[in-house]
N, C-alpha and C positions, 0 to 999 in steps of 0.2 A: 607525587609529581603528576601533572596533567599530561596525558598522551599528546604527542605532537600533532599540530594542525598547520597546514600551509594553505592559506586562502589568497586567491588572486581575483579580487573583485572585478578588475578590468577585463579578465578573461571569463568571468563567471564560472570558475572552477575551484575546487578545494580538494586537497589530499590530506587524509587523516589516518592516524594509527587506528587499527580496528578495535583497540581496547577502549576508545573514546565512546561515551554514551551518545545516543542520538540527541538527547536534550542539551548536552554540553556543546555538541556541534552546532545545533540550531542557535544557541545563545551567541556563539562566536560569529556565526554567519550574519546574524541580525545586525551586528555592529556595522556591517558593510551594506545593509539594506537588501540582503539576499537570504534565501533559505533553500533547503532540500525539501520539496513538497511531498513528503512522506509522513504519515501520522499514525503509526501503529500504537497499540496500548502500551502503557508503562515506558515512555521514552526516557524517563529519568534513570531507569535501571537497565535499559536495553542497549547492549553494546552494538557497535556497527558490525562486528563479526557475526553476532547472532541475527541482527537485522537482515544481513545478506544471506547467511546460511539457511535461514528459514523463510526468506522472502516475505517478511511481514509488511502489512499495509493497514490502512484505516479508512475512515469515511470519505476522504478526499481522493480515494483511488479512482472513482468514477471520472473525475475531471482531469486528474494528473497522472494516472497510470501507477505503475509499481516501481520499486527500486531498480529493476532491470533497465528501465528507461533512462536512468540517470548515471549509471556506472560507465565510466570511460576507461578505467584502468584498475587492475588489481595486482597485489603482491601476495603470493600464496606459498606457504610451506607445505610440501608434499609429505607423504608418509615416510619416505626414506631420508628426510632431512633437507632435500633440495629446496631452494627458494626460486620460484619462477615469477616472471612479470608478464602480464597480458595488457594489451591496450597501451595507453599513454597518459599524459597529463594535459593534453589539449583536446578540444572537442572534435576538430577535424583531423583525427588520427586514423589512418587507414592501413597502417603497417601490421602485417601478421594476421593470424587468425583471431576471431572474436571469441577467445576461450573463456572470458569472464562469465559468459552466459551458462557455462557448464557448472561453475562453482556457486552461482546464485540459486538458492533453493536446494542445494545438495546436502544440507544438514551436516556439514563438516565431513562427509564421507570421502570426498576426494582430496581433502587437504584443509589446512587451517589458514583462513584469510588473516593476514597481518597488516595490510594497508589497502586503502581504497581511494580512488580519485573519482569525484562526482562532477557532473555539470549541474549548474544551479539555476534558480529562477529568481527574479526580483520579488521582494515582498509586495503583495498587493496593497493598493492604497486603502482599501476597505474590504470587509467581509461581513455578510449578513445571512442569517438563517431564518426560514419561515417553515411552517408546517400546516398540514390540513389533517384534521382528525377524521377517521373513517369508521363507519358503523360495522363494517365487515371486510374480510379479505377480498371479496369480490369487488367491492367498491374501491378498495386500494388498487386492485389490478387494473381497473378501468382508468384510474387516475394516473398510474405509472405509465400506461400506454399513451395517454393524452400528453403527458410531459415529453415522452420520447418522440412524439410526432409533432411537437411544437417547435417554435424558433428558440426556445430557452436553451441555455448552455450552462447547466448547473455543474459545480464542482463536486457537490454532494447530492446523491439521490438514494436516500436510505428509507427503510421501512422497519418500524418496530411496533409492538402492539399499540393499536389505536391511531397511529399517525404515519403519514408520509412526510419526510423531511427533505427540504431543498436547501442547498447552500450556494451562494454566489459570491465571487470575489473579482477584483479588478479595480478600474477607476470608479469614482463615485457615480459618474453619469451612466456608465453601462450597468452598474449594479442597480441603480434606481430604476432604469428601464426594465430590467429583468424582474425586479420586485413588482413593478406595476403589472406586467404581463402575468406573473404568478398570481397576483391578487385577483385577476379576472377569472382564474381557475379555482378560486376558493382558498388560496393560501394567504389567509389574513392574520394568522397568529404568529407572533414572533417566537423564535425557537433558539436552541443552542445544542451543543453536543453532550450535554450532561447525561442523556440516556446512554450514550456510549460508555462513559466513565463508570456509571452505575452498573451496567451490565458486566463489564470486565472485572469490576471490584468484587462481584458476587461469586466467590469460589471459582476462579479462573481455571483451576485444574480439571474441572468437569466440562469445560466448554469445548465442543468439537466443531469442525468446519465441514460443510457440504457444498460442493460446487456443481452447479447444474446450468443448463441453458436458461437464460433469463425468462424465456417463455414458460419454463417449468417451475419457476421459483414459488409461486403461490401454492401450487400443488405440493411442493416439498415442505413448505411451512405447515400446511395442513397435516402432513404426515409426521413431521418431526419437531416442529417449532414449539409446541406447547404454549405456555403463557409467558415465556421469557425467551426472547430471541432478538437478534439484530441482523438485518439483511441488507446487503449492498444491492439494492433493487435493480440498478442498471447493469450489474455485472453477473448476477445469478449466483451470489455467494451468501450462504446462510450460516450464521453462528448461533448455536443453541446448546443448552446443557444436555449432556449425555447423548450427543448426536452420534449416529453411525456413519463413519467416514465413507466416502465413495470407494467403490471396489477398485482394486489394482489390476483386475483381470485384463483390462484393455490396454494397460501400459506395457511397452516393450521391455520387460524385465531383463531379458537376455542381453539387450543392448546396454542397459544401465549397468549390469554386472561387468560387461566387457570394458566399458569406460572406466569403471572403478579399478579393474585389474591393471589397465594401462597406466593409470596414475599412481598405482601402488607398486609397480615393478621397478626395481633398482636397475639402471642401465649397466651393461657389461663394462 
């Protein structure tokens, strides 16, 4: 049986059982001309529960943000068996505390997400990708800075060995305008996201994530990237094999533990 899905195209919202895969959700939403603009690896096997618990994202993160930006309500089963609801099923919901942010990215530590409500976006009329090959990371750094200082508004700004990749979507007129501007900067080669699929298909168990300031991305690639990596150049996120994750020393671990204890405590 397919997990339940409640789609309200007129409100641009959808509520789904967390056991539904992201790919199945996108297929159903597309029938109404809408989508959830999140594109992590392996959507055909990624449940909404794991998408939320691990805060997964993909190349379009630069233009669309992360799953946190689209969740307007959650239903969660806590460790003691209680089921709580946060948010609601309408976008302009302001009742109660914004507790869903605690559960997104919590890796199931605070409870099990059983249902989620999302705000949606219209499917773009068109989407195009272009790339510029670079002879060095220094050249790539200059090109990334040029893009960020330009009037371009890409949804994808990625860097992988030898190439900076741009993605544009929207109406045909606006995409064509951006492609013309990108061409003036040397982005004359058509591209796609196959590099992303190939990267994650190559032993995903060894892939680590490093998050840094965008200004430190090139330096981090030089230290950890090796010959196989994918970087969200506009976000300062590097994925590479056998990466050493960022240190937890700066995180307020005592606060994280306190929140976990609160959600794990059975009320009197």
